[in-house]
C-alpha positions, 0 to 999 in steps of 0.5 A: 933380316928377320927377328925370328931367330932372335925371339923364337930360337930353336937353339940357344948358346949362353956365352958366359954360362956358370954353375956358380949361384949368384952369377948372371951366367947361372941365372940365365941358365936357370931362366932358359932351363925350360927352353923347348929347343937345344941349350948350349952352355959356353964356358972357357973351362968346358965341363958340364953346367946344369947337366949339359955339356959346356963348350969352350967356344961357340965355334965348338958347338956341333950344330947351328945356333940361332941365338947366343946370349952373351953374359960376359964383361963388356971388354970380352963382348967383341971377341965373343961376338966375333966367335959367334959370327965365325960360327954362323950364329944368327942373333945375339943378346948382349946383357953387359953394361959399360958401353955408350951409356958410360962415356967415350971408351964405352962409345968406342966399344959399342961401335966395335960391336956394331961393326962386328954385327954388321960384318957377320949379319948378326941381329943384336939386342942390347947391349945393356939389356936384361934381355927378352921373354917369349912365353909362347915359345918357351924362351926366357932370355932374361936373368931375373928370377921368375921370368919363366913363370910369366904366362903366354897371352896377347900383350907385347912390351917394347921398352928401352929399359930392361927393368921397365920391360920386366915391371910392365910384364909382371904388372900385366900378369897381375891383372890377368894379361898374358905376355906375347913378347917382352923386350928390353932394347937397352942401347939398341946398337942394332935392333931398335923400336921400329924393328921390333914393332914391324916384327910384332905387326906380322905376329898373329898371336900379338893383339896389343903392344905397349911402348916405354920410351925414354929418349929417341934418336930415330924418331921418324923410324919409330913413328912410321913403325907405330903408324904401320902397326897401329893400323893392324893392332892397338899401340899404347905408349908411355913417355918418361922424362916429363921435366926434361927440356934438354937442348930444346931450351936453346930455341924459341919454338923448342922452349915450348916443345921439350922432348917429353911433349914432342915425343908424346905428340909424335907418338899420338900423331902416328897412331898410339894411345899415350898413357901417363903412367904404367898402370894406365898403360896396362889398363889401356892395353887390357881394354884394347886387347879385348876389343877395339871400337870401330873408327869414327869421328866421335864415338860415344860411351854408354855408362850403366851404373848400380851406384851413382857416386862411382858412376859420377867419377867415371862420367866426370873423367870421360867428359873431362877428357872430351869423351862423348856420353851421348843422350840415348835415343827415345826408344832406348829411354822408353825401354829404360822407363819400363825397366827402372823406377821413375826416380832413377837417371835414365839418359846416360849415364844410366843409374839403376839404383841398387842392382835388381833383376832387371839389371841385365835388361838395362845393360842390353837396352843401353848396348843396343842404342845406336849412339853407343860405340862401347859400354862401361858397366859399374856395379859393386859385387853383391852376391845374390843381388847381381850376376855380372856374367849374365849382365855382360852376356846381354851385350852383343859380342861386337860391342866393347865392354868394360866392367868396373867393380869393388868387393873382397879380393877373392870374389873379384878374382873369380869375377875377373876370370869369369868376365875375361872368358867373355872378353871383358876386362874387370877394373877394380876402381871407377877411375881406372875403368874410365881411363881405359874407356878413354883409351878405347875412344882415343884409339878409335878417333885416331884411326878415323883421323889417320884414315882421313889423312891417307885418303886426303893427302900424301906427303909428296903432294903437300904443296898442293894441299896448301890453299892460301886465301887470296891476300890483298896485303902481301909484303910490299916492295921498296927499300930493301933486299928482302928476297935476297936475304930470304933466298938462303937462310942457311947463310945467315938469318934473314931479318923480319922483312926477309922472313915475311917474304918467305911466309908470303911466298908460301901463302901466309898473309903478312902486313903490307910493309916497307923495309927502310934504310933511312928516315927519308924512306920511312917517311915515304912508306908512311905516305904510301901506306897511310896511318896507322902504321907500326914501325919496328927496328929492323935487324936480324940480331934483334929477335924480341923487339918489343921487350926493348922498345923496338916496336912503335904502334899507332903511328899516323902522322909524320910527327908521330913517325919522327918520335918513333924513329928517334926512339928506335935510333936510340935503341940502335945506338945502344945495341951498336947496330945500323938503324934500319926500319920496318914500316907496316900497315897496322893490323886490326885487333883480334886473338893471337896465336903462335905458329912455329916450327923447328927441325928436331934432330930425332923427329925432323920437321915439327910444327907447333901451334900455341896461344898468344896474348891473353889466350895463354891463360886458356891453355899453356901447352902447345899443340905439336905435330910432325911435318909434313901435315895432311889437311886432316892433321892441320884441321885437327890441330886448329880444332884442338884450340880451347873451346872458348877461343874457338867460339869467340873469346872475350868478344872476338869472332869465332876462330876460322879453323880452315884459315888457321889450318892453311897457315899450319900447312904453309908453315909445314911446307916451308920446313919440309921444302927448305932444309936450310931453315932450322927454325921458324916462328910466327909470333904472333899470328893475329886472327883478323876479320880478313884472315890470319896475319903474321905480325912478326916472323923469325927464321933461323938458318939450318947451317948456323951452329949458333945465333946471336940473340941481342935480347938475351 
């Protein structure tokens, strides 16, 4: 059902309206006083409020009502909403708190509200929300003083918190960015992120959208809506809760993800530019509202600065974020040589020294360079020495331009207005301009990646996109029921041998090995495989074998094997498990990665790539993506590994990005096709000359409420 009656109502009823100053019903009436449509106060006492006739009930209003704003205590909400349903009201905003956020009784009350809304087909915003603002329609359904003063513009905010919705809207207004729609979702009993985002996708007056995310219950719906919206207009997202790991700490892979990291990764994968704080979010929105960079794999920024120090801050921030400042073409540098003194830096960044009369020509030359996809200009405001408007007018309208400056506030206010009229945002510090430029590039590269994803793959054809390389070392036969144990992970967790059978079936290389029920079978396995081999304790309850001496490497002879088995038998006795062994051909040395996956309650299947072994010191943060993966997704994940590792760390050969991508695709395919698997860990995945090899594997069944972890 359309959200138009909610956000663009022709008639509004305020249920709980009041003429008493200080009450929420009075504040809401004041906020809505400028409504171009009809405003109807509703109060059991009737009479008149704010010069308007007050009705004892919504059902008594003699015309149809698009929107009812309920400013009543939580216990009174169900009855008030029921009356709205009887009166044919199409949408409602429920401001009161005291619902699901307050405990069991509040949850029950919220479910009553949900049922009433569904029964009558009412679109509900809230409860526990301060409302929304739509300046272009003259609707300020929010009881905070001053919301009616917000000016119309191209920016929309969708926030879980009504307070953050207001804070972002006023912050944007202070920077000259007008508001199209500001929405506080509250508890989202009905209208959620994806509903509002789809509404904004069809709103031609909206050019950029900012998201504030606290917690997510419908992660897939949110990401799918971001994907749809970002293809048409830019989305910038802010996720709060950096330190909150929550329930993820109970799982191996989950301990590496966390709600904060996973949500940010999912939003970025869907097409959003992810910001670290509100100021960065608003600055990114200002840049993207003006003009987007065309999608490409690695668009470059051209930087022209009138002062070397601030220019260095911008260049350092951009390069530190992986943004390209390409060297300029020969024709460009020749032209700059004609315009600038010989001691100035003329390659990119271009340092003009103190701005002179040639500044606009320098800007035009850099803007015309074929490697420049967007331009950043920095110059302190020096009246008489520099005309910022003339400099910007030298740039074609199709090229995004960001301008950074410093100077007295009144002068910069005027400059900001002049530049805004040309579609160029002004930033009052070099670091803010740099982060805004980074947002432009992130948006462009993300759209390029998503276009490759759309062209190269779809979720239904995921299995065909997995291209395992021929393996000379599949899981070996003999001595165990690996296939039976791996067939249904939901019944019980398979041991390592069974887990590796699942990996091998998906095309992931594993060491050739034998599951051995006794010492005699282990001896035969050594003869068949030849040394050196690795011997491990084999039991599904032992998930960190090396921590307790459950892994013996370099076993070459029967005597070596006997020593290893004696140690493993001792461990089995201490753990009170039956001694069984996994004997595997020892893999050659190489860098180690961690590939994992889990079934998140909000986002569904998630794939993780992290560094293992000594590589952890290069990048402690994992790379996360939602499954299914496209080929482009998997290659982008593998290509995001630290540059030293990709190039060959500590004498190791360079990483085969395609081969790592194959493993990621196979892991994603396992998670998406095997709903009985809740968690998958390959730790480590060793990168050998023959290709990646899964040295250890763990699978946790999806129908198990808990699992025994002997190593804890």
